[in-house]
C-alpha positions in Angstrom: -100.0 -50.7 -174.7 -99.3 -54.4 -174.6 -101.8 -56.6 -172.7 -99.7 -59.7 -172.4 -99.4 -60.8 -168.7 -95.6 -61.3 -168.8 -95.9 -62.9 -165.4 -92.3 -64.3 -165.4 -90.9 -60.9 -166.2 -92.9 -59.5 -163.4 -91.5 -62.1 -161.0 -87.9 -61.2 -162.1 -88.2 -57.3 -162.2 -90.6 -56.8 -159.4 -92.9 -54.8 -161.6 -94.8 -55.4 -164.8 -93.1 -54.3 -168.0 -96.4 -52.7 -169.1 -96.2 -50.5 -166.0 -92.7 -49.4 -166.8 -93.7 -48.5 -170.4 -96.7 -46.6 -169.1 -94.6 -44.5 -166.8 -92.2 -43.8 -169.7 -95.1 -42.8 -171.9 -96.5 -40.4 -169.2 -93.1 -38.9 -168.6 -92.7 -38.1 -172.3 -96.2 -36.7 -172.4 -95.4 -34.4 -169.4 -92.2 -33.3 -171.0 -93.9 -32.5 -174.3 -96.6 -30.4 -172.5 -93.9 -28.5 -170.6 -91.9 -27.9 -173.7 -94.9 -26.6 -175.6 -95.8 -24.3 -172.7 -92.3 -22.9 -172.8 -92.4 -22.4 -176.6 -95.8 -20.6 -176.3 -94.5 -18.3 -173.6 -91.5 -17.3 -175.7 -93.7 -16.6 -178.7 -96.1 -14.5 -176.6 -93.2 -12.5 -175.2 -91.9 -11.8 -178.7 -95.5 -10.9 -179.8 -95.7 -8.4 -176.9 -92.4 -6.9 -177.8 -93.5 -6.1 -181.3 -96.9 -4.3 -181.1 -99.0 -3.7 -184.1 -98.5 -7.3 -185.4 -101.3 -9.2 -187.2 -101.0 -12.3 -184.9 -103.1 -12.3 -181.8 -102.6 -14.2 -178.5 -105.6 -16.4 -179.5 -103.9 -17.3 -182.8 -100.8 -18.3 -180.9 -102.8 -20.5 -178.5 -104.6 -22.2 -181.5 -101.3 -22.8 -183.2 -99.8 -24.2 -180.1 -102.7 -26.7 -179.6 -102.5 -27.7 -183.3 -98.8 -28.3 -183.1 -99.2 -30.2 -179.8 -101.8 -32.5 -181.4 -99.4 -33.1 -184.4 -96.5 -33.9 -182.0 -98.7 -36.2 -179.9 -99.9 -38.2 -182.9 -96.4 -38.7 -184.2 -95.1 -39.5 -180.7 -97.8 -42.2 -180.2 -96.8 -43.8 -183.4 -93.1 -43.8 -182.5 -93.8 -44.9 -178.9 -95.8 -47.9 -180.2 -92.8 -49.1 -182.1 -90.4 -48.3 -179.2 -92.7 -50.2 -176.8 -92.7 -53.3 -179.0 -88.9 -53.3 -179.2 -88.4 -52.8 -175.5 -90.9 -55.4 -174.5 -89.4 -58.0 -176.9 -85.7 -57.3 -176.5 -85.2 -55.5 -173.2 -88.0 -56.3 -170.7 -88.6 -59.9 -171.7 -87.0 -63.1 -170.5 -86.2 -65.7 -173.1 -88.1 -69.0 -173.0 -84.9 -71.0 -172.3 -83.9 -68.9 -169.2 -84.8 -70.2 -165.8 -84.8 -67.9 -162.7 -82.7 -69.1 -159.7 -85.7 -69.5 -157.5 -87.3 -71.8 -160.1 -84.4 -74.1 -160.5 -85.9 -76.5 -158.0 -88.7 -77.2 -160.5 -86.0 -78.3 -163.0 -84.3 -80.6 -160.4 -87.6 -82.1 -159.3 -90.0 -81.9 -162.2 -93.6 -82.8 -161.7 -96.4 -83.3 -164.2 -99.8 -81.8 -163.6 -101.1 -85.3 -162.5 -98.3 -85.7 -160.1 -98.8 -82.3 -158.6 -102.5 -82.9 -158.2 -101.7 -86.2 -156.5 -99.3 -84.4 -154.2 -102.0 -81.8 -153.4 -104.5 -84.7 -152.6 -101.9 -86.3 -150.3 -101.4 -83.0 -148.5 -105.1 -82.6 -148.0 -105.4 -86.2 -146.8 -102.6 -85.7 -144.3 -104.1 -82.4 -143.1 -107.4 -84.1 -142.5 -105.6 -86.9 -140.7 -103.8 -84.4 -138.5 -107.1 -82.8 -137.6 -108.7 -86.1 -136.8 -105.7 -87.1 -134.6 -105.9 -83.7 -132.9 -109.6 -84.2 -132.2 -108.9 -87.7 -130.9 -106.2 -86.4 -128.6 -108.5 -83.8 -127.3 -111.2 -86.5 -126.6 -108.5 -88.6 -124.8 -107.5 -85.7 -122.7 -111.1 -85.0 -121.7 -111.5 -88.7 -120.8 -108.3 -88.6 -118.8 -109.6 -85.6 -116.8 -112.9 -87.5 -116.2 -110.9 -90.6 -115.0 -108.9 -88.3 -112.7 -112.1 -87.0 -111.2 -113.5 -90.5 -110.7 -110.2 -91.6 -109.2 -110.3 -88.7 -106.8 -113.9 -89.6 -105.8 -112.9 -93.2 -105.3 -109.9 -92.2 -103.1 -112.3 -90.0 -101.1 -114.7 -93.0 -100.6 -111.7 -95.2 -99.6 -110.6 -92.6 -97.1 -114.2 -92.5 -95.7 -114.2 -96.3 -95.4 -110.8 -96.2 -93.7 -112.1 -93.6 -91.2 -115.2 -95.8 -90.7 -113.0 -98.8 -90.0 -110.9 -96.9 -87.5 -114.1 -95.7 -85.8 -115.4 -99.2 -85.6 -112.2 -100.5 -84.2 -112.2 -97.9 -81.5 -115.6 -99.2 -80.5 -114.5 -102.8 -80.6 -116.0 -103.9 -83.9 -113.6 -105.0 -86.6 -116.0 -107.0 -88.9 -117.7 -104.9 -91.6 -121.1 -106.4 -91.0 -120.8 -105.8 -87.3 -119.7 -102.2 -88.1 -122.6 -101.7 -90.5 -125.0 -103.0 -87.8 -123.3 -100.8 -85.3 -123.8 -97.7 -87.5 -127.4 -98.7 -88.2 -128.1 -99.1 -84.5 -126.5 -95.7 -83.6 -128.3 -94.1 -86.5 -131.7 -95.4 -85.1 -130.8 -94.2 -81.7 -130.0 -90.7 -83.0 -133.3 -90.7 -84.9 -135.1 -91.6 -81.6 -133.3 -88.9 -79.7 -134.1 -86.4 -82.4 -137.8 -87.4 -82.3 -137.8 -87.1 -78.5 -136.2 -83.6 -78.7 -138.8 -82.5 -81.2 -141.7 -83.8 -79.0 -140.3 -82.1 -75.9 -139.9 -78.9 -77.9 -143.5 -78.9 -78.9 -144.6 -79.5 -75.3 -142.5 -76.6 -74.2 -144.1 -74.3 -76.8 -147.6 -75.3 -75.7 -146.7 -74.7 -72.1 -145.5 -71.2 -73.0 -148.7 -70.4 -74.8 
């Protein structure tokens, strides 16, 4: 069997020419075996119909195997020639023939160096796309962080607005006055809390 790759023929036929020839060879082999089995059965029937002959069934089997080897040897020689003819004249594509799906290569020919440069450019663009995607992801993360900071700032501004409204209700519009007002009220609350704790301790001692 031929060992040539015949890749272009495989692209066109959808199967390797060597596979086709192998299937033809196996089909002939199977047919030859079936034919010899039929011939042997006919000879054995004639042998059974004429008892007293000097030919035994074992002799028939040996003769069948000998004839089968003879046929197989000659068939292999003939098939080798047939395979050579079929692979060269039937299952091969001439060098000057271009398949329709490959005509684009004829319209836009590229040398090996140009093709390698194109591959390098594709790799560079792919890496650039990955870098831009990573940068975009980082920008999105930063944007989310800025949104969180903005929300916190808005919350603080709302707190200051509420503080300012509270101070206005108590007659203080200046920020320093408001801060002093809150400090004073906070100290008063601490004193009240301290007084409550002391009274609570005294009550516990009285209960004891």
